[in-house]
ROMARVEX-727405 format. One record per residue (C-alpha): residue number from 0; residue in one letter; x negated, z negated, y negated. Coordinates in Angstrom, 1 decimal. Layout:
N
+-----+---------+--------+--------+--------+
: num : residuo :      u :      w :      v :
+-----+---------+--------+--------+--------+
: NUM :       A :      X :      Z :      Y :
...
+-----+---------+--------+--------+--------+
# end
This chain:
171
+-----+---------+--------+--------+--------+
: num : residuo :      u :      w :      v :
+-----+---------+--------+--------+--------+
:   0 :       M :  -93.0 : -214.2 : -161.7 :
:   1 :       D :  -94.9 : -212.4 : -164.5 :
:   2 :       Y :  -98.1 : -212.8 : -162.5 :
:   3 :       Q :  -96.5 : -211.3 : -159.5 :
:   4 :       L :  -95.3 : -208.4 : -161.5 :
:   5 :       I :  -98.7 : -207.9 : -163.1 :
:   6 :       S : -100.4 : -208.2 : -159.7 :
:   7 :       L :  -98.1 : -205.5 : -158.3 :
:   8 :       V :  -98.7 : -203.3 : -161.2 :
:   9 :       A : -102.4 : -203.8 : -160.9 :
:  10 :       I : -102.3 : -203.0 : -157.2 :
:  11 :       G : -100.2 : -199.9 : -157.9 :
:  12 :       V : -102.6 : -198.8 : -160.6 :
:  13 :       A : -105.6 : -199.4 : -158.3 :
:  14 :       A : -103.8 : -197.5 : -155.4 :
:  15 :       G : -102.9 : -194.7 : -157.8 :
:  16 :       G : -106.5 : -194.5 : -159.0 :
:  17 :       T : -107.8 : -194.5 : -155.5 :
:  18 :       I : -105.4 : -191.7 : -154.5 :
:  19 :       I : -106.3 : -189.6 : -157.5 :
:  20 :       G : -110.0 : -190.1 : -156.9 :
:  21 :       Y : -109.5 : -189.1 : -153.2 :
:  22 :       L : -107.6 : -186.0 : -154.2 :
:  23 :       D : -110.2 : -185.1 : -156.8 :
:  24 :       L : -113.0 : -185.6 : -154.2 :
:  25 :       G : -111.1 : -183.2 : -151.9 :
:  26 :       R : -110.7 : -180.6 : -154.6 :
:  27 :       R : -114.4 : -180.8 : -155.5 :
:  28 :       R : -115.3 : -180.5 : -151.8 :
:  29 :       R : -113.2 : -177.4 : -151.4 :
:  30 :       E : -114.8 : -175.9 : -154.6 :
:  31 :       E : -118.3 : -176.6 : -153.2 :
:  32 :       Q : -117.4 : -175.0 : -149.8 :
:  33 :       G : -116.1 : -172.0 : -151.6 :
:  34 :       E : -119.3 : -171.7 : -153.7 :
:  35 :       A : -121.4 : -172.1 : -150.5 :
:  36 :       K : -119.5 : -169.3 : -148.8 :
:  37 :       K : -119.9 : -167.1 : -151.9 :
:  38 :       I : -123.7 : -167.8 : -151.9 :
:  39 :       E : -123.9 : -167.1 : -148.2 :
:  40 :       R : -121.9 : -163.8 : -148.6 :
:  41 :       E : -124.2 : -162.7 : -151.4 :
:  42 :       A : -127.3 : -163.6 : -149.4 :
:  43 :       K : -126.0 : -161.6 : -146.5 :
:  44 :       E : -125.2 : -158.6 : -148.6 :
:  45 :       R : -128.7 : -158.8 : -150.2 :
:  46 :       A : -130.3 : -159.0 : -146.7 :
:  47 :       E : -128.3 : -156.0 : -145.5 :
:  48 :       R : -129.2 : -154.0 : -148.6 :
:  49 :       L : -132.9 : -154.9 : -148.2 :
:  50 :       L : -132.8 : -153.9 : -144.5 :
:  51 :       R : -131.1 : -150.6 : -145.4 :
:  52 :       Q : -133.8 : -150.0 : -148.0 :
:  53 :       A : -136.5 : -150.8 : -145.4 :
:  54 :       Q : -134.9 : -148.4 : -142.9 :
:  55 :       D : -134.7 : -145.7 : -145.5 :
:  56 :       K : -138.3 : -146.2 : -146.4 :
:  57 :       A : -139.3 : -146.1 : -142.8 :
:  58 :       L : -137.4 : -142.8 : -142.3 :
:  59 :       E : -139.0 : -141.4 : -145.5 :
:  60 :       I : -142.5 : -142.3 : -144.1 :
:  61 :       L : -141.6 : -140.8 : -140.7 :
:  62 :       E : -140.3 : -137.6 : -142.4 :
:  63 :       K : -143.4 : -137.3 : -144.6 :
:  64 :       A : -145.7 : -137.8 : -141.6 :
:  65 :       R : -143.8 : -135.2 : -139.6 :
:  66 :       L : -144.1 : -132.7 : -142.5 :
:  67 :       D : -147.8 : -133.6 : -142.8 :
:  68 :       V : -148.4 : -133.0 : -139.1 :
:  69 :       E : -146.5 : -129.7 : -139.2 :
:  70 :       N : -148.6 : -128.6 : -142.3 :
:  71 :       R : -151.8 : -129.7 : -140.5 :
:  72 :       N : -150.8 : -127.7 : -137.4 :
:  73 :       E : -150.2 : -124.6 : -139.4 :
:  74 :       K : -153.5 : -124.9 : -141.1 :
:  75 :       L : -155.2 : -125.5 : -137.7 :
:  76 :       E : -153.5 : -122.5 : -136.2 :
:  77 :       I : -154.7 : -120.3 : -139.1 :
:  78 :       R : -158.3 : -121.7 : -138.7 :
:  79 :       L : -158.0 : -121.1 : -135.0 :
:  80 :       D : -156.9 : -117.5 : -135.5 :
:  81 :       K : -159.8 : -116.9 : -138.0 :
:  82 :       A : -162.3 : -118.5 : -135.6 :
:  83 :       E : -160.9 : -116.5 : -132.7 :
:  84 :       E : -161.3 : -113.3 : -134.7 :
:  85 :       K : -164.8 : -114.2 : -135.7 :
:  86 :       E : -165.8 : -115.2 : -132.2 :
:  87 :       I : -164.5 : -111.9 : -130.8 :
:  88 :       A : -166.3 : -109.9 : -133.5 :
:  89 :       D : -169.6 : -111.8 : -132.8 :
:  90 :       F : -169.2 : -111.5 : -129.1 :
:  91 :       K : -168.6 : -107.7 : -129.4 :
:  92 :       K : -171.8 : -107.4 : -131.5 :
:  93 :       A : -173.9 : -109.4 : -129.1 :
:  94 :       A : -172.6 : -108.1 : -125.8 :
:  95 :       G : -171.7 : -104.6 : -126.8 :
:  96 :       Q : -168.4 : -103.9 : -125.2 :
:  97 :       A : -167.0 : -107.1 : -123.8 :
:  98 :       T : -164.8 : -107.3 : -120.8 :
:  99 :       P : -161.2 : -108.6 : -121.0 :
: 100 :       V : -162.0 : -111.5 : -118.6 :
: 101 :       I : -164.9 : -112.8 : -120.7 :
: 102 :       M : -162.8 : -112.5 : -123.9 :
: 103 :       G : -159.8 : -114.2 : -122.3 :
: 104 :       R : -162.1 : -117.1 : -121.3 :
: 105 :       K : -163.5 : -117.5 : -124.8 :
: 106 :       I : -160.0 : -117.4 : -126.3 :
: 107 :       D : -158.7 : -120.0 : -123.8 :
: 108 :       E : -161.7 : -122.3 : -124.6 :
: 109 :       E : -161.1 : -122.0 : -128.3 :
: 110 :       F : -157.3 : -122.6 : -127.9 :
: 111 :       A : -157.9 : -125.6 : -125.7 :
: 112 :       R : -160.4 : -127.1 : -128.2 :
: 113 :       A : -157.9 : -126.5 : -131.1 :
: 114 :       K : -155.1 : -128.0 : -129.1 :
: 115 :       L : -157.2 : -131.2 : -128.4 :
: 116 :       E : -158.0 : -131.4 : -132.1 :
: 117 :       I : -154.3 : -131.1 : -133.0 :
: 118 :       D : -153.2 : -133.6 : -130.4 :
: 119 :       G : -155.8 : -136.1 : -131.7 :
: 120 :       Y : -154.6 : -135.6 : -135.3 :
: 121 :       K : -151.0 : -136.1 : -134.2 :
: 122 :       T : -151.9 : -139.3 : -132.3 :
: 123 :       Q : -153.8 : -140.6 : -135.3 :
: 124 :       K : -150.9 : -139.8 : -137.8 :
: 125 :       L : -148.2 : -141.3 : -135.5 :
: 126 :       K : -150.3 : -144.5 : -135.2 :
: 127 :       E : -150.6 : -144.7 : -139.0 :
: 128 :       I : -146.9 : -144.1 : -139.3 :
: 129 :       D : -146.1 : -146.9 : -136.8 :
: 130 :       D : -148.5 : -149.3 : -138.6 :
: 131 :       K : -147.0 : -148.5 : -142.1 :
: 132 :       A : -143.4 : -148.8 : -140.7 :
: 133 :       S : -144.3 : -152.1 : -139.0 :
: 134 :       E : -145.7 : -153.5 : -142.3 :
: 135 :       I : -142.7 : -152.4 : -144.3 :
: 136 :       I : -140.3 : -153.9 : -141.8 :
: 137 :       K : -142.3 : -157.2 : -141.6 :
: 138 :       D : -142.4 : -157.4 : -145.4 :
: 139 :       V : -138.7 : -156.8 : -145.8 :
: 140 :       T : -137.9 : -159.2 : -142.9 :
: 141 :       R : -140.1 : -161.8 : -144.5 :
: 142 :       Q : -138.3 : -161.4 : -147.8 :
: 143 :       V : -134.8 : -161.4 : -146.2 :
: 144 :       L : -135.3 : -164.1 : -143.6 :
: 145 :       G : -138.3 : -165.9 : -144.8 :
: 146 :       K : -140.2 : -165.2 : -141.6 :
: 147 :       A : -141.6 : -162.2 : -139.7 :
: 148 :       L : -139.8 : -160.6 : -136.7 :
: 149 :       D : -141.5 : -160.8 : -133.3 :
: 150 :       T : -142.6 : -157.6 : -131.6 :
: 151 :       T : -139.5 : -157.3 : -129.5 :
: 152 :       K : -137.0 : -157.6 : -132.4 :
: 153 :       H : -139.2 : -155.3 : -134.5 :
: 154 :       S : -139.3 : -152.6 : -131.7 :
: 155 :       A : -135.5 : -152.9 : -131.4 :
: 156 :       L : -135.1 : -152.3 : -135.2 :
: 157 :       V : -137.5 : -149.4 : -135.2 :
: 158 :       A : -135.7 : -147.8 : -132.2 :
: 159 :       A : -132.4 : -148.2 : -133.9 :
: 160 :       A : -133.7 : -146.6 : -137.1 :
: 161 :       L : -135.1 : -143.7 : -135.1 :
: 162 :       E : -131.9 : -143.3 : -133.2 :
: 163 :       E : -130.0 : -143.2 : -136.5 :
: 164 :       A : -132.4 : -140.7 : -137.9 :
: 165 :       K : -132.0 : -138.6 : -134.8 :
: 166 :       I : -128.2 : -138.7 : -135.0 :
: 167 :       A : -128.4 : -137.8 : -138.7 :
: 168 :       H : -130.7 : -134.9 : -137.8 :
: 169 :       V : -133.6 : -136.2 : -139.9 :
: 170 :       L : -136.0 : -136.0 : -137.1 :
+-----+---------+--------+--------+--------+
# end
């Protein structure tokens, strides 16, 4: 009878140990899941922060480029006005008294040439802005996601950033 009692006690102890081990395993599993969720949440917050920084940087570059283009336009207009005045003075000297039609043509030609120069400069600067913005977004995306975005996703992000800037009256 003592052996039966000892056997029952041993089985009870073994069952109790198994139950305690199982409960401890469940507790550790819940702790690990909680830690994994915390890490995932922190990574998501970091990714969102990096993406916001990239958008801010892209908007900053766009604003700087816009100001640069405006400044360049003003300088070109001043140069155009000076060139126009010089051309008129030179033309008057060479032709005596110039007719309004001839002067109008000369002015139109100078204006068209200056406009082409300004348009070329704008196109060049906008391309530079697009290239810089693309590189920044690719770098941030690579840092956040560990890979680069394809052109479609990149275009969608840039369009969203530009729309936000438009709504915020930055552009």
